[in-house]
N, C-alpha and C positions, 0 to 999 in steps of 0.2 A: 607288685613292684619289681619281683625276682623276675617273672616272666618277660616282663617290658625290657629289661635289661638284657636279657637272653636275646629276645628281638634285636633289638639294638645294636649288640655285640656282632650277629650275624649280618646285618645290614652292613655296617663298618667293615667287616671282613670281606664281603663280595665286593664293596666299593673300593675298597683300597687294591684289591685283586684286579678288580676292573681297568682302574686307572693305570695300574702298574702294565697291564696287556695292552691298553690302547698307547701308552708311552713309548714301550719298547716294540720295534718292527721284529714279527714273529721269525723272519729267515736269518736275523743276526743273533738271536738268543742262545746263549751258552747253554751247555748241558744242565749244568747247577741251577741256573734260573729256571729252566725247563723243570726241573724235579721239584723244586721248591714252588714253583706255581701250581702243578699237578699236585703236590702234597697239601696245599691251602684250599684247592677245590676238593680233595676228598675228604678233608676236615670240615670243610663247609657243607659238602653233600651228608655227612653222617649228622652233622649239626642241625640241619634244617629237616632231616628225616624225624627227629626226635622232637620237634616242635609241637607242641599240643599235647604231648604224651604225659598226662597228670593221673593221679591215682584217685583224687576227688572229683568225681565226674557227676555234674547233674544235667539236666535239660538245656539248659542256657549253654553250656560248655559244648555239648553235643551238637547245637545248633550251630556255634560257632565254627566248631571245626568241620562241619558237613559244608557250611557257606563258605570256607576259606578253601576247602577241597576242590569244591566247583569251580571256585574263581581261578584257582592255580590250572586245573585241568583244562579251563577255557584259555586262559593267557597262554599257556604251553602250547595247545594246538594252534593258536593264532600265530604265534611266533614261528613255529615249524612251517605252516602253511606258507607265511609270506617269505621266509626263508626259500621254500622250495620254489614259489612262483617267481622270485626274484632270480633266481640260478636259471631256472628255465626260459625265461624270456630275456633277460640282461646278458647274463655269461655265457648262456647255451652250454654250460656243465653242470651237471647233476650231482650234488653231493649226496651219497646213498645213506649217509649217517642220518642226515635230515629226514629222508624217507623212512627208514626204519624208526627212528624217534617217533614219529608221527604215528606209524602204524603200532608201536607198543603202547602209547598213551592209549589210543582208542580201543586197541584188543583188550587191555587190561581193563578198562571200564566195562565193556561189553560182557566179557568172561564174569566179572564180579558182580555186574548185574542180574546175570542169569543164575551164578549159583547163591547169590542173596535170595533171590526170589524163589527158588526151589529148597532152600535150605529148611529144614524142620527137624 
């Protein structure tokens, strides 16, 4: 029950932050608002990176973590790819951070698979 509460709090935090960002135009946001949104996103990133890090691990927990990591990788790759395609064909302006994010996601997967394959 404790871990479900943790997940729900993280979902509520990102939903509130996303709602605030959609409501406020970015060009008229004050410096304090930008800093507070950035702080919330840093806290969210730290919190979401700790999801699933428990001490008591059995085969079922490992399987659930592997499936959730694979799903997150696929979702991140799809979102970055759609963003890049949209920018290239609709706005004709490429945001290099999207491209760098896509490269880092896939490069990390490839390097970790190579490392885990030859680790002994």
